[in-house]
C-alpha positions in Angstrom: -0.5 -18.0 18.2 3.0 -18.5 19.5 5.8 -16.2 18.5 7.8 -18.9 16.8 4.8 -20.0 14.7 4.0 -16.4 13.7 7.6 -15.9 12.6 7.6 -19.1 10.5 4.3 -17.9 8.9 5.6 -14.5 7.8 8.8 -16.2 6.6 6.8 -18.4 4.3 4.8 -15.4 3.0 8.1 -13.9 1.8 9.2 -17.2 0.4 6.2 -17.8 -1.8 6.0 -14.1 -2.9 9.6 -14.2 -4.2 9.3 -17.6 -5.8 7.1 -16.1 -8.4 9.9 -13.8 -9.4 12.3 -16.7 -9.3 10.3 -18.6 -11.8 10.4 -15.6 -14.2 14.2 -15.0 -14.1 15.5 -17.9 -16.2 12.6 -17.6 -18.6 13.3 -14.0 -19.6 15.6 -15.1 -22.5 12.9 -17.4 -23.8 10.3 -14.6 -23.8 12.9 -12.4 -25.5 13.5 -15.0 -28.2 9.8 -15.9 -28.7 8.8 -12.3 -29.2 12.0 -11.4 -31.2 12.9 -8.5 -28.9 16.1 -6.6 -29.0 17.9 -5.6 -25.7 16.2 -2.1 -26.0 12.7 -3.4 -26.6 13.1 -6.0 -23.8 14.2 -3.1 -21.6 11.2 -1.1 -22.6 8.8 -4.0 -21.9 10.5 -4.5 -18.5 9.8 -0.8 -17.7 6.1 -1.7 -17.5 6.7 -3.6 -14.3 8.0 -0.6 -12.3 5.2 1.6 -13.8 2.7 -0.8 -12.5 4.5 -1.0 -9.1 4.2 2.8 -8.8 0.4 2.4 -9.2 0.4 -0.2 -6.5 2.4 1.8 -4.1 0.3 4.9 -4.7 -2.9 3.3 -3.4 -1.6 0.6 -1.0 -2.0 2.6 2.2 -5.7 3.1 1.6 -6.1 -0.6 0.6 -4.4 -1.8 3.8 -6.5 0.5 5.9 -9.6 -1.0 4.3 -8.7 -4.7 4.3 -6.1 -4.9 7.0 -2.6 -6.3 6.7 -3.5 -10.0 6.9 -6.3 -9.8 4.4 -4.1 -7.7 2.1 -1.4 -10.4 2.2 -3.8 -13.2 1.4 -5.4 -11.2 -1.4 -2.4 -9.8 -3.2 0.0 -12.7 -2.8 -2.2 -15.1 -4.9 -3.0 -12.3 -7.3 0.7 -11.6 -7.9 1.3 -15.2 -8.8 -1.8 -15.6 -11.1 -1.1 -12.4 -13.0 2.3 -13.7 -14.0 0.6 -16.2 -16.3 0.0 -13.1 -18.5 3.6 -12.6 -19.7 3.8 -16.3 -20.6 0.6 -15.9 -22.8 1.7 -12.7 -24.4 2.0 -12.9 -28.2 3.1 -9.3 -28.9 5.3 -6.6 -27.4 2.2 -4.7 -26.4 0.6 -7.6 -24.7 3.8 -8.3 -22.7 3.9 -4.7 -21.5 0.3 -4.8 -20.4 0.8 -8.1 -18.6 3.9 -6.8 -16.8 2.2 -3.6 -15.8 -0.6 -5.6 -14.0 2.1 -7.8 -12.4 3.8 -4.6 -11.1 0.6 -3.2 -9.6 0.1 -6.5 -7.7 3.7 -6.7 -6.4 3.5 -3.1 -5.2 0.6 -4.1 -3.0 2.0 -7.4 -1.6 5.5 -5.9 -1.0 4.1 -3.1 1.2 1.6 -5.4 3.0 4.0 -8.1 3.9 6.9 -5.8 4.9 4.5 -3.7 7.1 3.1 -6.9 8.6 6.7 -8.1 9.3 7.5 -4.8 11.0 4.4 -5.1 13.1 5.2 -8.7 14.2 8.8 -7.6 14.9 7.6 -4.7 17.1 5.1 -6.9 19.0 7.5 -9.7 19.7 10.5 -7.4 20.5 12.7 -9.7 18.4 14.5 -8.7 15.2 13.3 -10.8 12.2 13.2 -8.5 9.2 16.5 -9.7 7.8 15.4 -13.3 8.2 12.1 -12.5 6.3 14.2 -11.2 3.4 16.4 -14.3 3.8 13.4 -16.4 3.0 12.6 -14.0 0.1 16.1 -14.9 -1.3 15.5 -18.6 -0.7 12.2 -18.2 -2.6 13.9 -16.6 -5.6 16.6 -19.3 -5.5 14.0 -22.1 -5.5 12.1 -20.5 -8.3 15.2 -19.9 -10.4 16.4 -23.4 -10.0 13.0 -24.8 -10.9 12.7 -22.4 -13.9 16.2 -23.1 -15.1 15.6 -26.9 -14.9 12.3 -26.6 -16.8 14.0 -24.4 -19.5 16.8 -26.9 -19.8 14.2 -29.7 -20.4 12.5 -27.5 -23.0 9.3 -27.1 -21.1 7.4 -24.2 -22.7 7.0 -21.0 -20.7 3.2 -21.3 -21.1 3.1 -24.8 -19.6 5.5 -23.9 -16.9 3.6 -20.8 -15.7 0.1 -22.2 -16.1 1.0 -25.0 -13.7 3.4 -23.4 -11.3 1.8 -20.1 -10.7 -1.7 -21.4 -9.5 0.2 -23.8 -7.2 2.1 -20.9 -5.7 -1.1 -18.9 -5.5 -2.8 -21.5 -3.4 0.2 -22.0 -1.1 0.5 -18.2 -0.7 -3.1 -17.9 0.2 -2.9 -20.6 2.8 0.2 -19.2 4.6 -1.2 -15.7 4.5 -4.4 -17.0 6.0 -2.3 -18.4 8.9 -1.0 -14.9 9.8 -2.4 -13.8 13.2 -5.7 -12.1 13.3 -5.3 -8.6 14.8 -8.3 -6.7 16.1 -9.0 -3.6 14.0 -8.4 -1.1 16.8 -4.9 -2.6 17.6 -4.0 -2.7 13.9 -5.2 0.9 13.4 -2.9 2.0 16.1 0.0 0.0 14.6 -0.6 1.6 11.3 -0.9 5.1 12.8 -4.4 5.8 11.7 -5.3 9.4 12.1 -8.1 10.7 14.4 -10.6 11.3 11.6 -10.3 7.6 10.7 -9.0 8.2 7.1 -5.6 7.9 5.8 -4.5 9.6 2.6 -3.4 7.9 -0.5 0.4 7.6 -0.9 2.3 10.7 0.2 5.8 11.6 -0.7 8.3 10.7 2.1 8.6 13.1 5.1 12.0 14.9 5.3 12.9 12.6 8.2 13.0 9.5 5.9 13.8 11.0 2.5 17.6 10.2 2.6 16.8 6.8 4.2 14.6 6.0 1.1 17.4 7.1 -1.2 20.1 5.1 0.6 19.3 1.6 -0.7 18.9 2.8 -4.4 22.3 1.6 -5.5 22.1 -1.9 -4.1 18.5 -2.3 -5.2 19.5 -1.4 -8.8 22.2 -4.1 -8.6 19.7 -6.7 -7.3 17.2 -5.7 -10.0 19.9 -6.0 -12.7 20.8 -9.5 -11.6 17.2 -10.6 -11.6 16.4 -9.5 -15.2 19.8 -9.4 -16.9 22.0 -12.0 -15.3 20.3 -14.7 -17.4 20.7 -12.8 -20.6 24.3 -12.0 -19.8 25.1 -15.6 -19.0 23.5 -16.8 -22.2 24.6 -14.2 -24.7 27.9 -13.0 -23.3 29.2 -16.1 -21.4 27.5 -18.7 -23.7 26.1 -20.6 -20.7 23.3 -23.3 -20.9 19.9 -22.7 -19.3 20.6 -24.9 -16.2 23.9 -23.1 -15.6 22.0 -19.8 -15.9 19.7 -20.9 -13.1 22.5 -22.1 -11.0 24.4 -18.8 -11.4 21.5 -16.7 -10.2 20.9 -19.3 -7.5 24.4 -18.7 -6.2 23.6 -15.0 -6.0 20.4 -15.8 -4.2 21.9 -18.4 -1.9 24.6 -16.1 -0.6 21.9 -13.4 -0.1 19.8 -15.9 1.8 22.7 -17.0 4.1 23.7 -13.5 4.9 20.1 -12.4 5.5 19.3 -15.4 7.7 22.2 -14.4 9.9 21.6 -10.7 9.3 19.6 -10.0 12.5 22.3 -11.3 14.7 25.0 -9.6 12.6 23.3 -6.3 12.9 22.9 -6.7 16.6 26.6 -7.6 17.0 28.3 -5.1 14.7 25.6 -2.4 14.3 23.5 -1.3 11.4 25.9 1.4 10.2 28.9 -1.0 9.8 26.8 -3.6 8.1 25.4 -1.1 5.5 28.9 0.4 4.8 30.5 -3.0 4.2 27.5 -4.0 2.1 27.8 -1.0 -0.1 31.5 -1.8 -0.9 30.8 -5.5 -1.5 27.9 -4.8 -3.9 30.1 -2.3 -5.9 33.0 -4.7 -6.2 30.7 -7.7 -6.9 28.7 -6.2 -9.8 31.9 -4.8 -11.4 33.6 -8.2 -11.2 30.5 -10.0 -12.6 30.3 -7.5 -15.5 34.0 -7.8 -16.4 34.3 -11.6 -15.7 36.5 -13.3 -18.3 35.0 -16.8 -17.6 32.0 -18.4 -15.9 33.9 -19.1 -12.6 34.7 -15.4 -12.2 31.0 -14.6 -13.0 30.1 -17.0 -10.1 32.4 -15.2 -7.7 31.1 -11.8 -8.8 27.5 -13.0 -8.4 28.2 -14.4 -4.9 29.9 -11.1 -3.7 27.1 -9.1 -5.1 24.6 -11.3 -3.3 26.4 -10.7 0.0 26.5 -6.9 -0.7 22.8 -6.4 -1.4 21.5 -8.8 1.2 20.9 -6.9 4.4 20.6 -3.2 3.4 16.9 -3.1 2.4 15.7 -5.1 5.5 17.6 -2.7 7.8 16.1 0.2 5.9 12.5 -1.2 6.3 12.9 -1.6 10.0 14.4 1.9 10.3 11.5 3.4 8.3 8.8 1.6 10.3 10.3 2.9 13.5 10.8 6.5 12.4 8.5 8.8 14.3 6.3 11.4 12.6 4.1 9.2 10.3 2.5 5.8 10.4 4.7 2.8 9.8 2.5 1.9 6.7 3.1 5.3 5.2 6.9 5.2 5.9 7.3 1.6 4.6 5.2 2.5 1.5 7.4 5.5 0.8 10.6 3.4 1.2 9.2 0.7 -1.0 8.1 3.1 -3.7 11.5 4.7 -4.1 13.8 1.7 -3.4 11.6 -0.9 -5.2 11.1 1.4 -8.2 14.9 1.6 -8.5 14.9 -2.2 -8.3 12.4 -2.3 -11.1 13.7 0.6 -13.2 17.3 -0.7 -13.4 16.6 -3.5 -15.8 15.1 -1.3 -18.6 17.9 1.2 -18.2 20.4 -1.6 -18.5 18.6 -2.6 -21.7 18.8 0.8 -23.3 22.5 1.2 -22.4 23.3 -2.3 -23.6 21.8 -1.5 -27.0 24.2 1.4 -27.3 27.4 0.2 -25.5 27.0 -3.5 -24.9 25.8 -5.5 -21.9 29.1 -5.6 -20.1 29.4 -1.8 -20.0 25.8 -1.4 -19.0 26.3 -3.7 -16.0 29.7 -2.2 -14.9 28.2 1.3 -14.8 26.1 0.0 -11.8 29.3 -0.1 -9.7 29.6 3.6 -9.0 25.8 3.8 -8.3 26.1 1.1 -5.6 28.5 3.4 -3.7 25.5 5.6 -2.9 24.6 3.1 -0.2 28.0 3.5 1.4 27.8 7.3 1.3 24.3 7.4 2.9 24.8 4.5 5.4 24.2 6.7 8.5 20.6 7.0 7.5 19.9 3.6 9.1 20.6 5.0 12.5 17.8 6.0 14.8 16.2 9.5 14.6 14.6 11.0 17.6 11.0 12.2 17.7 12.3 15.8 18.0 14.3 15.4 14.8 11.5 13.8 12.8 9.1 15.8 10.7 5.6 15.7 12.4 2.8 14.0 10.6 0.7 16.2 8.4 
């Protein structure tokens, strides 16, 4: 398979995976209303998603070893989409929590599989493409959010929306994942860093050589997670926006992310990873603060756009850095990064809910500003580490 075709295939895997999340974003207020949830109880329900994700990350290394990257992608991408029918069917708070927990387990699997596959393709081709992969992830969320916002505006029920859209995404996801290149097991085992005895452990905590790298994106991942789950509620309840405008606002956030990510590989090559991460940390801090304190919808748009630019490239750069760190397999390193960074991405929304119940949603969101500065402070972690500096595999 030609390198260009392989790149397009992995881009589409990212697109369809994120479009599931995009469909969910503008329907969260409808779920909140249908189940009569307060901000705190919604936040508690949303906590089930990262708890499930932790389960997925804890076993994904073993699953990938058994099934391979390609098969893992084509198994867990459709499963992630189909499981999201569960939250739409939930009739009680408990049912919603269980459904979101299962969704979280599936997304932990597909996130690690597709990111590790992207890192493998990037390494084999010798061409940077991780940022563009995440650019297509942003396009997928934008597409899903626009579609979900439009259907909400037209009063299409969440159940009808998800029972039609999610199976379609599942089929499309399976087809594009099936088109990924078939890699012989010996070659893939070498790429994944399989140990001599032929068995990899279940998830291990990050080696010292990548621990700070795993912590570095926490701030911007929390900003991104907050936008996904709370921007819709903020726009409806604080800014009094209509459903379609809610979808458009998040789409502005996602569109800017996509534009920056699609040009991110060339930007990183030109200006260097360190500079890009530092600028991103500042932009995300200013953006989320402006969004939270916006006096009107146009200011909210500007804050959303700036936040999107700030969170765009940091995680893709961190994934590439983790996959290339010596000492452990790329799958182990990417799983460790995913577990810590993606858990922050998922944990932020329920924390926002609890704080919002006490202090209001504006205050809850503005408190993310200082947290986003963590990315700026730890920016040097994206720079290369030599084999001598890295902790050897254990």
